[in-house]
C-alpha positions in Angstrom: 111.0 121.6 91.6 108.0 119.4 91.0 107.3 116.5 93.4 104.3 114.2 93.3 103.5 112.2 96.5 101.1 109.2 96.1 99.8 107.4 99.1 97.4 104.5 98.9 94.6 104.3 101.3 95.0 100.7 102.5 91.9 101.0 104.7 89.7 101.3 101.6 88.5 98.5 99.5 90.8 97.1 96.7 88.4 98.1 94.0 88.4 100.9 93.4 91.7 101.6 95.0 91.9 105.0 96.7 94.9 107.4 96.8 95.8 110.6 98.4 98.1 112.7 96.1 100.0 115.8 97.0 101.6 117.9 94.3 104.4 120.2 95.4 105.7 122.9 93.0 107.1 126.4 93.3 106.7 126.5 97.1 103.0 125.6 97.1 101.0 122.4 97.0 97.6 120.9 96.1 95.9 117.8 97.4 93.8 115.3 95.5 91.7 112.2 96.2 91.9 109.8 93.4 90.3 106.4 92.7 91.4 103.7 90.2 89.5 100.6 89.3 91.4 97.3 89.1 90.2 97.0 85.5 91.7 100.5 84.5 95.0 99.6 86.2 95.2 96.3 84.2 94.1 98.0 81.0 96.2 101.2 81.2 98.9 100.6 83.7 101.4 98.8 81.5 102.5 96.7 84.5 103.2 99.6 86.8 102.4 99.5 90.5 99.2 101.3 91.4 101.2 104.1 93.0 103.4 104.5 89.9 100.4 104.5 87.7 98.7 107.3 89.6 101.9 109.2 89.7 102.2 108.9 85.9 98.6 110.0 85.5 99.5 113.2 87.4 102.6 113.6 85.3 100.3 113.5 82.2 97.9 116.0 83.7 100.7 118.4 84.8 102.1 118.4 81.3 98.8 120.0 80.2 97.6 122.1 83.1 98.7 123.7 86.3 98.3 121.7 89.5 95.6 124.2 90.7 93.4 123.2 87.7 93.4 119.5 88.5 90.2 118.3 90.1 90.4 117.8 93.9 88.7 114.4 93.7 88.3 112.2 90.6 88.6 108.7 89.1 91.3 108.3 86.6 88.6 107.1 84.1 87.4 110.6 83.7 90.8 112.0 82.5 90.0 110.8 78.9 86.9 113.0 79.0 89.1 116.1 79.2 92.1 114.8 77.3 91.1 112.3 74.5 94.8 111.2 74.0 95.1 110.1 77.7 94.5 106.3 77.2 96.8 106.1 74.3 99.6 108.0 75.9 99.3 106.6 79.5 99.5 103.0 78.4 102.9 103.6 76.8 105.8 102.3 78.8 108.0 105.0 80.3 
């Protein structure tokens, strides 16, 4: 069973927002440090909370690669570098 835990680092500045993400699947887990700019959240988030947006970003990534292949630290703005369809698909409501 897949579980994505997203925790916002409230001690960090608000821009960029910082998150700690743990992905649990098949008895193992990976940990990731992720940043999101306020501008990217407004542009791509479709009204989602920051935590829900980051969770959806991980859902997008996990549809395309195993959790072990996801970078350990990154800004969501780089996802489109690897997956050109990211911005189009992530901004859809769901």
